[in-house]
C-alpha positions in Angstrom: 124.2 89.3 167.8 122.1 92.5 168.1 120.1 92.8 171.3 117.3 94.7 169.5 115.5 93.0 166.7 115.6 95.0 163.5 112.3 94.1 161.7 112.1 95.0 158.0 109.4 92.7 156.8 106.4 94.9 157.5 104.7 93.9 154.2 104.3 90.4 155.5 102.9 91.6 158.7 103.5 94.4 161.1 103.8 94.7 164.9 100.5 95.6 166.6 100.5 99.2 167.9 99.7 99.3 171.6 97.0 102.0 171.0 95.3 99.7 168.6 95.2 97.0 171.3 93.8 99.4 173.8 91.0 100.3 171.4 90.2 96.6 170.9 90.2 95.5 174.5 86.7 96.7 175.5 85.2 94.5 172.7 86.9 91.4 174.2 86.0 92.0 177.8 83.1 94.4 178.1 81.2 94.8 174.9 81.6 91.2 173.7 78.2 90.4 172.2 77.7 89.7 168.5 76.3 92.6 166.5 73.3 90.5 165.4 72.2 90.6 169.0 71.3 94.2 168.6 67.6 93.3 168.5 67.8 91.2 171.7 69.6 93.3 174.3 71.7 96.4 175.0 75.1 94.7 174.8 74.3 93.7 171.3 73.4 97.3 170.4 76.7 98.5 171.8 78.5 95.9 169.8 76.7 96.9 166.6 77.6 100.6 167.2 81.2 99.7 167.6 81.2 97.7 164.3 79.3 100.4 162.4 81.6 103.2 163.6 84.7 101.2 162.6 83.1 100.6 159.2 82.3 104.3 158.7 85.9 105.4 159.6 87.5 103.0 157.1 85.0 103.7 154.3 85.6 107.4 154.8 89.3 106.9 154.3 88.6 105.3 151.0 86.1 107.9 150.0 83.2 105.5 150.1 80.2 105.0 152.3 79.8 102.5 155.1 77.2 100.6 153.1 79.9 99.9 150.5 82.4 98.3 152.9 82.2 94.7 154.2 84.7 93.2 156.6 86.5 90.0 155.8 89.2 87.9 157.4 91.9 89.7 155.4 93.2 90.6 151.9 93.1 86.9 150.7 89.4 86.6 151.4 88.6 90.1 150.0 90.3 89.3 146.7 88.7 85.9 146.5 85.3 87.4 147.1 85.8 90.2 144.6 86.9 87.8 141.8 84.8 84.8 142.4 81.8 86.9 143.5 81.8 88.9 140.3 82.3 85.8 138.1 79.4 84.1 139.9 77.1 87.1 139.4 78.0 87.7 135.7 78.5 84.1 134.5 75.7 84.5 132.0 77.2 87.7 130.5 80.8 86.6 129.9 83.6 84.2 130.9 86.8 86.3 130.5 88.8 88.2 133.1 92.1 90.1 132.8 94.9 90.2 135.5 98.6 90.9 135.4 101.3 88.3 135.7 102.7 89.7 138.9 99.5 89.9 141.0 99.6 88.6 144.6 98.6 84.9 145.1 95.0 85.5 146.2 94.3 87.0 142.8 96.5 84.6 140.7 95.3 81.4 142.5 91.7 82.5 142.3 92.0 82.9 138.6 93.8 79.6 138.2 91.1 77.9 140.1 88.4 79.5 137.9 90.4 78.5 134.8 90.0 74.9 135.8 86.3 75.4 135.8 86.3 76.8 132.3 86.9 80.6 132.8 89.2 82.3 130.3 92.0 84.4 131.8 94.4 86.8 130.1 97.6 87.4 132.1 99.1 90.8 131.1 102.9 91.2 130.7 104.7 93.9 132.6 107.9 95.8 131.7 111.2 95.7 133.6 109.8 97.9 136.3 106.6 95.9 136.8 104.2 98.2 135.0 101.5 96.9 132.6 101.1 98.0 129.1 97.8 99.9 128.8 97.6 99.2 125.1 97.9 95.5 125.7 95.1 95.8 128.3 92.9 97.5 125.7 93.7 94.8 123.1 92.9 92.0 125.5 89.4 93.2 126.1 86.7 91.3 124.2 82.9 91.0 124.3 83.1 88.3 127.0 85.3 90.3 129.4 83.6 90.8 132.7 86.3 91.9 135.1 89.8 93.5 135.2 91.8 92.9 138.4 95.1 94.9 138.6 96.9 95.6 141.9 97.4 99.1 143.0 101.0 98.3 144.0 103.0 95.1 143.9 103.7 93.2 147.1 107.3 92.3 146.3 108.8 95.1 144.3 106.5 97.9 145.3 105.8 99.2 141.8 102.6 101.4 141.6 100.2 100.9 138.7 98.3 103.7 137.1 94.9 102.6 138.4 93.2 105.8 137.3 94.0 105.1 133.7 93.1 101.4 134.1 89.8 102.3 135.7 88.9 104.7 132.9 89.6 102.0 130.4 87.3 99.6 132.3 84.6 102.2 132.7 84.7 103.1 129.0 84.2 99.4 128.1 81.6 98.9 130.9 83.8 96.3 132.6 84.1 95.9 136.4 87.5 96.8 137.9 89.0 95.4 141.1 92.3 96.5 142.6 94.3 95.0 145.5 95.3 98.1 147.5 96.6 96.2 150.5 100.1 97.8 150.3 98.9 101.2 149.3 95.9 101.9 151.6 96.7 104.8 154.0 100.3 105.2 152.6 99.2 106.8 149.4 95.9 108.6 148.6 93.1 106.5 147.1 89.6 107.9 146.7 87.0 105.8 145.0 84.9 108.8 144.2 87.7 110.3 142.1 88.9 107.0 140.6 86.0 104.9 139.1 87.0 101.6 140.7 84.3 99.0 141.6 86.1 96.8 144.1 89.0 97.4 146.4 90.9 95.0 148.7 92.4 96.3 151.9 93.8 94.8 155.1 94.9 95.8 158.6 98.0 93.5 159.0 100.4 95.9 157.2 99.2 99.0 159.1 100.2 98.0 162.7 96.7 96.7 163.0 95.4 93.2 164.0 95.8 90.2 161.8 92.7 88.3 160.6 90.8 91.4 159.6 90.4 93.0 156.2 87.7 94.6 154.1 86.4 94.8 150.6 85.0 98.0 149.1 82.1 97.2 146.8 80.8 100.1 144.9 77.0 100.5 145.2 75.1 98.4 142.6 78.1 96.3 141.7 76.9 92.8 140.6 78.5 90.3 143.0 77.4 87.2 144.9 78.8 85.8 148.1 80.6 82.6 147.9 80.5 81.5 151.5 77.1 80.3 152.9 75.8 80.6 156.4 74.2 83.6 158.1 73.3 87.1 156.7 76.1 89.1 158.2 77.9 91.9 156.4 74.9 93.0 154.3 74.4 89.3 153.4 77.8 89.3 151.7 79.8 87.3 154.2 78.5 84.7 156.6 79.9 84.3 160.1 80.2 86.0 163.5 81.6 89.5 163.0 85.2 90.1 164.2 84.2 93.3 166.1 87.5 93.7 168.0 89.4 93.3 164.8 87.2 95.8 162.9 87.7 98.4 165.7 91.4 97.7 165.7 91.5 98.1 161.9 89.8 101.5 162.2 92.2 102.7 164.9 95.2 101.6 162.9 93.9 103.6 159.9 93.4 106.6 162.1 97.0 106.4 163.4 98.7 106.6 160.0 99.7 110.2 159.2 101.6 111.7 156.3 104.5 112.7 158.5 105.1 109.0 159.4 104.9 107.9 155.7 107.4 110.6 154.8 109.7 109.3 157.5 109.4 105.8 156.2 110.1 106.9 152.7 113.3 108.6 153.8 114.5 105.5 155.6 113.7 103.4 152.5 115.6 105.8 150.2 118.6 105.9 152.5 118.8 102.2 152.6 118.5 101.8 148.8 121.2 104.5 148.2 123.7 103.0 150.7 123.3 99.4 149.6 123.6 100.2 145.9 126.7 102.4 146.6 128.5 100.2 149.1 127.6 96.6 147.9 128.8 95.9 144.4 126.8 93.9 141.8 123.4 94.9 143.2 120.2 96.0 141.4 117.0 97.6 142.6 113.9 95.7 141.5 110.9 97.7 140.5 110.4 101.3 139.5 112.7 103.8 141.2 110.1 106.5 141.6 106.7 104.9 141.1 106.9 102.7 144.2 105.2 102.6 147.5 107.2 104.4 150.2 107.8 101.4 152.4 109.3 99.0 149.9 112.9 98.2 148.7 113.6 95.0 146.8 117.3 94.5 145.9 119.0 91.6 144.0 122.5 90.6 145.3 124.0 88.8 142.4 125.9 85.6 142.7 124.5 84.7 146.2 121.3 83.1 147.4 118.7 85.3 149.1 118.0 82.4 151.4 121.6 82.5 152.7 121.5 86.3 153.1 118.3 86.2 155.1 119.6 83.4 157.4 122.8 85.3 158.1 120.9 88.5 158.7 118.6 86.6 161.1 121.6 85.5 163.1 122.5 89.2 163.4 118.9 90.1 164.6 117.7 91.4 161.3 114.4 90.1 159.8 113.8 90.5 156.0 112.3 88.3 153.3 113.5 86.8 150.1 112.3 85.7 146.6 114.2 82.5 147.0 112.1 79.3 146.4 113.6 77.8 149.5 111.5 80.1 151.6 108.4 78.9 150.0 106.5 75.6 149.9 106.7 76.1 146.1 109.8 75.0 144.2 109.4 78.0 141.9 111.3 81.3 142.2 109.5 84.6 142.6 106.9 85.0 139.9 107.3 88.7 140.2 111.0 88.9 139.5 110.6 86.4 136.6 107.7 88.5 135.4 109.8 91.7 135.1 112.3 89.8 133.0 114.7 88.6 135.7 116.2 85.1 135.5 116.3 82.5 138.3 119.6 83.8 139.6 118.2 87.3 140.0 115.0 85.9 141.6 116.9 83.7 144.1 119.2 86.6 145.0 116.5 89.1 145.7 115.8 90.4 149.2 112.8 92.5 150.2 113.1 95.2 152.8 109.8 96.7 154.0 109.6 99.4 156.5 107.1 100.6 159.1 106.3 102.7 162.1 108.9 101.2 164.4 111.9 101.5 162.1 114.4 104.3 162.3 117.3 105.7 160.4 119.9 104.3 162.8 118.8 100.8 161.8 119.8 101.5 158.2 123.5 101.9 159.0 123.4 98.6 161.0 121.7 96.7 158.2 123.9 98.1 155.5 127.1 97.2 157.4 125.9 93.7 158.2 124.6 92.9 154.8 127.8 94.2 153.2 129.8 91.8 155.3 127.5 88.9 154.7 127.4 89.3 151.0 131.1 89.7 150.8 131.7 86.4 152.8 129.0 84.5 150.8 130.6 85.6 147.5 134.0 84.4 148.6 132.6 80.8 148.7 130.3 81.2 145.7 131.3 79.2 142.6 129.1 81.4 140.5 130.8 84.6 141.7 134.3 83.1 141.1 133.3 82.0 137.6 131.9 85.4 136.7 135.0 87.2 138.0 137.3 84.9 136.0 
């Protein structure tokens, strides 16, 4: 077993950077008042200043203003607020929204919940690479359409959508557009002043930032209502005590991401893809080969279970994730792999590798060697593999 853990599941969550922790510490031990105490005493003023400065830094990275950014508990809450908040605000104008079939669960489960309440939802198909058909999008729009929600990049296969084209379609039809940019933010350019998007979901947990903090960009004058009652925090859009240490840590995490690091991560990713496809037979890359986020590789190892692969890799000190249903409370295989036309065998044999700041090229050679041996041994006892070869 390897002494050093090789962690390649950064899309699920990433290790906190020590510099982020140092930025957060003062707001736990020194400046620990809530921001709403700014009208009562100095400590509250300092807390408010820390929160506002964090908001400004993150909004600036998106190309927006601090008034357009509200902090949430993460990407799940952000997407829930975006979708349910718009539906609540525009319920008298229409009852139809459009999403893709491969959206992340916060979007899909929000729409399914709203469907049970009578909302009409169109689920767009995607091609074999995971890209929506813009013509189908246009054809799906009707007089009752109030929102389009299409992710910037997919959480499993990494495929990037053309959100500029989608936003132009939505703007032309005077329909609000929300995008989940959780896996794109800071790794690829996104500027809300150049792309007419109304709502953007982002989170800190994939950026070596703290968990439990995210944000929703809401373009000025976007009709939206809060769906959680309580106080008047976050411009009266989200009730509850502000997570100031989290917000400060989020801003620091954003500040630490630089292009050179992203280029390094992409090179590691490309190296792993090339070596696995070359050295391990009967493998396929899922998602678009070029139009994909730099930190993602999703590969199907045919004739074996992704669950078995990940368990064997874990025994060798390597952490990855799988599209196997056994790793979920659901009995269903990955909706993303099925959505791009894969069958259950392909979905159950898929393994996702996602890279981050603390990965290096040396880890690739170790992972490829281990996974090559593991897949070979698993196929030797696989009835499906034997049947296929016969």
